[in-house]
C-alpha positions in Angstrom: -12.7 6.0 8.6 -12.8 4.8 12.2 -9.6 3.6 13.9 -10.8 0.0 14.0 -10.9 -0.2 10.2 -7.5 -1.8 9.8 -8.2 -4.4 12.5 -11.4 -5.4 10.6 -9.5 -5.5 7.3 -6.7 -7.7 8.8 -9.0 -10.3 10.4 -11.8 -10.2 7.7 -10.5 -13.4 6.1 -11.4 -15.2 9.3 -15.1 -14.6 8.4 -14.6 -17.2 5.7 -12.8 -19.6 8.1 -15.8 -19.3 10.4 -18.3 -20.0 7.7 -16.4 -22.8 6.2 -16.1 -24.5 9.5 -19.9 -25.2 9.4 -20.1 -26.4 5.8 -20.0 -30.2 5.4 -17.1 -31.6 3.5 -19.5 -33.3 1.1 -20.4 -30.0 -0.5 -17.3 -29.0 -2.5 -19.2 -26.5 -4.7 -20.4 -24.6 -1.6 -17.0 -24.7 0.0 -15.3 -23.3 -3.1 -18.0 -20.6 -3.6 -17.6 -19.5 0.0 -13.8 -19.6 -0.3 -13.9 -17.2 -3.3 -16.7 -14.9 -2.1 -15.1 -14.3 1.4 -11.9 -13.0 -0.3 -14.0 -10.2 -1.7 -14.6 -8.8 1.8 -11.0 -7.8 2.4 -10.7 -6.7 -1.3 -13.6 -4.3 -0.9 -12.2 -3.0 2.4 -8.7 -2.5 0.8 -10.3 -0.6 -2.1 -12.1 1.6 0.4 -8.8 2.2 2.2 -7.1 3.3 -1.1 -10.0 5.7 -1.9 -10.0 7.3 1.5 -6.2 7.3 2.1 -4.8 10.7 2.8 -1.7 11.0 0.6 -0.6 14.3 2.2 -0.6 13.0 5.8 2.7 12.2 7.5 3.3 9.1 9.5 0.9 6.2 10.0 -2.8 6.6 9.5 -5.8 4.7 11.1 -3.6 3.9 14.1 -5.1 1.7 16.7 -3.5 0.5 20.0 -4.5 -1.6 22.9 -2.8 -3.7 25.5 -2.4 -7.3 24.4 0.1 -9.2 26.4 1.9 -8.4 29.7 5.4 -9.8 30.0 6.7 -10.1 33.6 10.2 -8.6 34.0 11.3 -8.7 37.6 8.7 -7.0 39.7 7.2 -5.2 36.7 5.1 -6.2 33.7 5.9 -4.8 30.3 2.9 -4.6 28.1 3.0 -5.6 24.5 0.3 -3.8 22.5 -1.7 -4.7 19.5 -0.9 -1.9 17.2 -1.9 -1.3 13.6 -1.3 1.5 11.1 -0.9 2.2 7.4 1.1 4.6 5.3 2.1 5.1 1.7 4.4 2.1 1.8 2.1 -0.5 3.2 -1.2 0.7 1.6 -0.3 -0.4 -2.0 0.8 -3.8 -0.7 -2.4 -4.3 1.2 -4.4 -3.7 -2.0 -2.0 -6.0 -3.9 -2.5 -8.7 -1.2 -6.3 -8.6 -1.5 -6.3 -8.6 -5.3 -3.9 -11.5 -5.6 -5.7 -13.5 -2.9 -9.0 -13.2 -4.7 -7.5 -14.2 -8.1 -5.7 -17.1 -6.5 -8.9 -18.3 -4.8 -10.3 -18.6 -8.4 -7.2 -20.6 -9.4 -7.9 -22.9 -6.4 -11.0 -24.2 -8.1 -8.8 -27.0 -9.5 -8.1 -28.4 -6.1 -9.3 -31.9 -6.2 -9.3 -33.1 -2.6 -9.8 -31.7 0.9 -11.3 -28.5 -0.4 -12.5 -27.3 3.0 -9.0 -27.6 4.6 -7.4 -25.9 1.6 -9.6 -22.8 1.7 -9.4 -22.5 5.5 -5.6 -22.5 5.3 -5.7 -20.2 2.3 -7.7 -17.6 4.2 -5.4 -17.9 7.2 -2.5 -17.1 4.9 -4.3 -14.1 3.6 -4.9 -12.9 7.2 -1.2 -13.3 7.9 -0.2 -11.3 4.8 -2.6 -8.5 5.7 -1.3 -8.5 9.3 2.3 -8.2 8.2 1.5 -5.0 6.3 -0.6 -3.4 9.0 1.6 -4.4 12.0 3.0 -1.4 13.8 5.2 -3.4 16.2 7.8 -6.1 15.8 6.1 -8.8 17.9 3.0 -8.4 15.9 4.9 -8.4 12.6 6.6 -11.7 13.6 3.4 -13.4 14.7 1.6 -12.6 11.4 4.8 -13.5 9.5 4.5 -17.0 11.0 0.9 -17.2 9.9 2.1 -17.0 6.3 4.7 -19.7 6.7 3.1 -22.5 8.7 -0.2 -22.8 6.6 1.8 -22.7 3.4 3.9 -25.6 4.6 0.8 -27.7 4.7 -0.6 -26.3 1.5 2.5 -27.2 -0.4 2.9 -30.6 1.2 -0.7 -31.8 0.7 -1.9 -30.2 -2.5 1.2 -30.0 -4.6 2.6 -32.3 -7.3 4.9 -35.3 -7.2 7.7 -33.9 -5.0 5.5 -31.7 -2.9 6.8 -33.0 0.5 10.4 -32.1 -0.4 9.3 -28.7 -1.6 7.3 -27.9 1.5 10.1 -29.1 3.9 12.7 -27.0 2.0 10.4 -24.0 2.1 9.8 -24.4 5.8 13.5 -24.9 6.7 14.7 -21.8 4.8 11.9 -19.6 6.0 12.1 -21.0 9.5 15.8 -20.1 9.7 14.9 -16.6 8.5 12.2 -16.3 11.1 14.6 -17.4 13.8 17.2 -14.8 12.9 14.5 -12.1 12.7 13.2 -13.1 16.1 16.7 -12.9 17.7 17.1 -9.4 16.2 13.7 -8.3 17.4 14.5 -9.5 21.0 17.8 -7.7 20.9 16.1 -4.5 19.8 13.6 -4.8 22.6 16.4 -5.2 25.1 18.4 -2.3 23.7 15.6 0.1 23.1 12.8 -0.9 25.5 10.0 -0.9 23.0 8.6 -3.0 20.2 6.8 -0.2 18.4 8.3 0.3 15.0 8.0 4.1 15.0 9.4 4.4 18.5 12.4 2.2 17.7 13.0 4.4 14.6 13.0 7.5 16.6 15.2 6.2 19.4 17.8 4.8 17.0 18.0 7.8 14.7 17.3 10.9 16.9 20.4 12.9 17.7 18.9 13.6 21.1 18.5 10.0 22.0 21.0 8.6 24.7 21.3 5.5 22.5 23.2 7.7 19.9 25.4 9.7 22.3 28.7 8.1 23.3 29.4 7.8 27.0 25.7 8.1 27.7 23.9 5.2 29.5 22.3 2.9 26.9 24.6 4.0 24.0 24.5 1.4 21.2 27.9 1.0 19.5 28.2 1.0 15.7 29.4 -2.6 15.8 26.2 -3.8 17.3 24.1 -1.7 14.9 26.0 -3.2 12.0 25.5 -6.7 13.4 21.7 -6.2 13.7 21.5 -4.6 10.2 23.3 -7.6 8.6 21.2 -10.1 10.6 18.0 -8.5 9.3 19.4 -8.4 5.8 20.0 -12.1 5.9 16.6 -12.8 7.4 14.9 -10.8 4.7 17.2 -12.1 2.0 15.7 -15.5 2.4 12.2 -14.1 1.8 13.0 -11.9 -1.2 15.0 -14.2 -2.1 18.6 -13.0 -2.6 21.1 -15.5 -4.2 22.2 -17.9 -2.7 19.1 -18.1 -0.4 16.8 -18.7 -3.4 16.7 -22.5 -3.8 13.6 -23.0 -1.7 11.7 -20.9 -4.3 12.8 -23.1 -7.3 11.4 -26.3 -5.7 8.3 -24.6 -4.3 7.3 -23.0 -7.6 7.8 -26.3 -9.4 5.7 -28.5 -7.0 3.1 -26.2 -5.3 -0.5 -25.8 -6.4 -1.0 -22.8 -8.8 -3.0 -20.9 -6.2 -0.1 -21.3 -3.7 2.4 -20.1 -6.3 0.3 -17.1 -7.1 0.2 -15.8 -3.5 3.8 -16.7 -2.9 5.2 -15.0 -6.1 2.6 -12.2 -6.0 2.8 -11.2 -2.3 5.0 -13.3 0.0 8.4 -12.6 -1.5 7.5 -8.9 -1.4 7.5 -9.0 2.4 11.3 -9.1 2.3 11.6 -5.9 0.3 8.9 -4.2 2.4 10.8 -5.2 5.6 14.1 -3.9 4.2 12.5 -0.5 3.8 10.4 -0.6 7.0 13.2 -1.8 9.3 16.7 -1.8 7.8 16.4 1.6 6.1 14.4 3.1 9.0 16.3 1.7 12.0 19.8 1.8 10.6 19.9 4.5 7.8 23.6 5.1 8.2 24.4 1.5 7.5 21.9 1.3 4.7 23.8 4.2 3.1 27.3 2.8 3.8 26.4 -0.7 2.5 24.4 0.5 -0.5 27.1 -0.7 -2.9 26.9 -4.2 -1.4 23.1 -4.1 -1.8 23.5 -3.0 -5.4 26.0 -5.7 -6.2 23.6 -8.3 -4.7 20.9 -6.9 -6.9 23.0 -7.2 -10.0 23.9 -10.8 -9.1 20.2 -11.6 -8.7 19.4 -10.0 -12.0 22.1 -11.6 -14.1 22.1 -15.0 -12.3 18.3 -15.3 -12.6 18.2 -14.1 -16.2 21.0 -16.4 -17.4 19.5 -19.5 -15.8 16.0 -18.6 -17.0 17.4 -18.5 -20.5 18.4 -22.2 -20.5 15.3 -23.6 -18.8 12.9 -25.8 -20.8 10.4 -26.0 -17.9 8.2 -22.9 -17.9 7.7 -23.0 -14.1 11.4 -23.0 -13.5 11.9 -20.3 -16.1 9.4 -18.1 -14.2 11.0 -18.9 -10.9 14.4 -17.8 -12.1 12.7 -14.8 -13.7 11.3 -13.9 -10.2 14.8 -14.1 -8.8 16.0 -11.7 -11.5 13.2 -9.2 -11.2 13.5 -9.0 -7.4 17.1 -7.9 -8.0 15.6 -4.8 -9.5 14.0 -4.1 -6.1 17.5 -4.2 -4.5 18.9 -1.9 -7.2 16.1 0.6 -6.4 16.9 0.5 -2.7 20.6 0.8 -3.3 20.1 4.0 -5.2 19.5 5.8 -1.9 17.2 8.4 -3.6 13.5 9.0 -4.1 13.5 7.7 -7.7 15.1 4.5 -6.7 12.9 3.8 -3.7 9.8 4.6 -5.7 11.1 2.2 -8.4 11.6 -0.5 -5.8 8.1 -0.2 -4.5 6.7 0.0 -8.1 8.6 -3.2 -8.9 7.2 -5.0 -5.9 3.6 -4.2 -6.9 4.2 -4.7 -10.6 6.1 -8.0 -10.3 3.4 -9.2 -7.9 0.7 -8.7 -10.5 2.7 -9.9 -13.5 4.2 -13.0 -11.8 0.8 -14.1 -10.5 -0.7 -13.7 -14.0 2.1 -15.6 -15.7 2.1 -18.5 -13.2 -1.7 -18.6 -13.6 -1.5 -18.8 -17.4 1.2 -21.5 -17.2 -1.0 -23.5 -14.8 -3.9 -23.4 -17.3 -1.6 -24.7 -20.0 -0.3 -27.5 -17.7 -3.8 -28.4 -16.7 -4.9 -28.9 -20.3 -1.7 -30.3 -21.9 -0.3 -32.2 -18.9 3.1 -30.6 -19.1 4.7 -27.1 -19.1 7.9 -28.2 -20.8 8.6 -25.9 -23.8 10.0 -28.8 -25.8 6.7 -30.6 -25.6 4.6 -27.6 -26.4 4.3 -25.4 -29.5 1.5 -24.0 -31.7 -0.9 -23.5 -28.8 -2.1 -20.2 -30.2 -4.1 -22.3 -32.8 -6.1 -24.2 -30.2 -6.0 -21.8 -27.2 -5.9 -18.3 -28.7 -7.1 -16.5 -25.6 -4.7 -18.2 -23.1 -1.8 -17.9 -25.6 -2.6 -14.2 -26.2 -2.8 -13.3 -22.5 0.4 -15.3 -21.8 2.2 -13.3 -24.6 0.9 -10.0 -23.2 2.0 -10.9 -19.6 5.5 -11.9 -20.8 5.8 -8.6 -22.7 4.8 -6.8 -19.5 7.5 -8.7 -17.6 10.0 -7.7 -20.3 9.3 -4.0 -19.6 7.1 -3.1 -22.6 6.2 0.6 -22.5 2.6 1.1 -21.4 2.9 -1.7 -18.9 3.8 -1.6 -15.1 7.0 -3.4 -15.7 8.4 -0.6 -17.8 7.8 2.2 -15.3 9.1 0.2 -12.3 12.4 -0.8 -14.1 12.8 2.8 -15.5 12.5 4.4 -12.0 14.8 1.9 -10.4 17.6 2.2 -13.0 17.2 6.0 -13.2 17.7 6.2 -9.5 20.7 3.9 -9.5 22.3 5.6 -12.6 22.3 8.8 -10.6 24.5 7.4 -7.8 26.2 4.2 -9.1 26.2 4.4 -12.9 28.7 1.5 -13.5 26.8 -1.0 -11.4 23.5 0.3 -13.0 25.0 -0.3 -16.5 26.0 -3.9 -15.6 22.6 -4.5 -14.2 20.9 -3.2 -17.3 22.3 -6.2 -19.2 19.7 -8.2 -17.4 17.0 -6.3 -19.3 18.3 -7.6 -22.6 18.5 -11.2 -21.3 15.0 -10.9 -19.9 13.6 -10.0 -23.3 15.5 -13.0 -24.8 14.3 -15.7 -22.4 10.7 -14.4 -22.4 10.5 -14.3 -26.2 12.1 -17.8 -26.4 9.5 -19.2 -23.9 6.6 -17.5 -25.7 7.6 -18.5 -29.2 8.3 -22.1 -28.1 4.9 -22.4 -26.3 2.4 -20.6 -28.5 3.9 -20.3 -32.0 5.1 -22.8 -34.6 3.5 -26.1 -35.7 1.0 -27.5 -33.3 1.2 -31.1 -32.2 -1.6 -33.4 -33.3 -2.7 -34.2 -29.8 -3.0 -30.5 -28.9 -5.3 -29.6 -31.7 -8.6 -30.1 -29.8 -7.6 -28.4 -26.5 -10.2 -26.2 -24.9 -9.6 -22.5 -24.5 -10.2 -20.4 -21.4 -13.5 -20.8 -19.6 -15.6 -17.8 -18.4 -14.5 -18.1 -14.7 -10.9 -18.5 -15.8 -10.9 -15.2 -17.7 -11.7 -13.2 -14.6 -8.1 -13.3 -13.1 -6.7 -12.7 -16.6 -8.8 -9.5 -17.1 -8.3 -8.2 -13.5 -4.5 -8.7 -13.3 -3.8 -7.5 -16.8 -6.0 -4.4 -16.4 -4.1 -3.4 -13.3 -0.7 -4.0 -15.1 -1.9 -1.7 -17.9 -3.4 0.9 -15.5 -0.2 1.3 -13.6 1.8 1.5 -16.8 -0.4 4.1 -18.4 -1.3 6.1 -15.3 1.6 5.6 -12.7 0.2 8.3 -10.5 -2.4 5.8 -9.3 0.5 4.2 -7.3 3.0 7.1 -7.0 0.8 9.7 -5.4 0.2 7.8 -2.1 4.0 7.2 -1.9 5.3 10.7 -2.0 4.9 11.8 1.6 6.2 8.5 2.9 9.3 8.7 0.7 9.9 12.3 1.8 10.2 10.9 5.4 12.4 7.9 4.5 14.9 9.2 1.9 16.4 12.1 3.9 17.2 9.8 6.8 19.5 7.7 4.6 21.2 10.7 3.0 19.3 10.7 -0.3 
């Protein structure tokens, strides 16, 4: 594939923005059709990328660079380049992004006002997500990161439920603080290293021959500064993952946002934090990643147990799934804290697996809420009698989230815990308690929603329509595919992991 392929993939959602700009607001059917169909363009391109990806190649592939902005510094101008590239870490997340975006665009059919603005903002968010995973320099990463935050602020605040404004403001404040911290670190790295290119920064900060790593040499960076930068990035990305106690924005957002917004947020956006921890924290500061691995593991266990315990006592399905996401993202932290290939592979598997499963579960709950008018477990029950398809898929999705063998959730949790048991068995054993709690709260939610006696007012509810079945089939098929044939995801990761793990002492 030509070098401009990634640029086309990144900006392909703007094709839909351009087309929608010329469609009158009085044609909601046309707007929704275009909004869905244009998400197929990046999806097809991402599948082509996966098929043609060279799993054996080291470093970034399909690299493209050109001068973008010149920053005057004294009598000189420092160029900031537009740089894209993809490797075994970013490629699976690009495919995940396009799949979730297409499925979420179908869920957006229930939008009942200002359809044109919604789909335009939706496609801009998709462009931002794609740009984050293709960015090869820090400035570009930050710009695309902001393209995921600002449109979502409006999407939550305009198309959400009763307390949508409060949810959108909380989302914006938390993620805005994270962005500010991240920007400060990026500027500091630029001043210290003299480049914004991610690969160049990695080489400068880790090469034994670099003056930045030799005491008494000009430009040497003390360990105290490296630790400060590492911790600042950890906090910035902790908000996105999110790590307790920076998780409260998620609870409000997932309760009040439109289902399509929740799907892309739970399916892709919170994965940016885990991706960035690998791409930047582990790559730039491998020694501190190793030394603070126990701290990361403890944070992961806190996420797992805290999220699982609170999910267990929730009667509101959306809140239960929100706490479940907090718990499951803790497994990503455990995988990273293992400091070995199995753990890192498990963390990446968990990001992809949770993205698919969480999007599917939130979609199923939204279908129930749309028909019944509530997603409170105490007001549901017996829905399997009136909605057998929706209830059956919900049950399957929750079993996948619980780690049922043959599903992607099993292989991701297995790899993460195997990796951590090899290095920190006591912490791994404590974290494994979360697996038991996960099964309990998911079974409680499923039984309370779909089984038991049905309420009289729920007897005539309609089951899934043809268009609604599409996201169910696609997402569930991918969950099963990864669970049955993990090599579909693991093969592209191997060369990338071989470059990452030795740097951190694994």
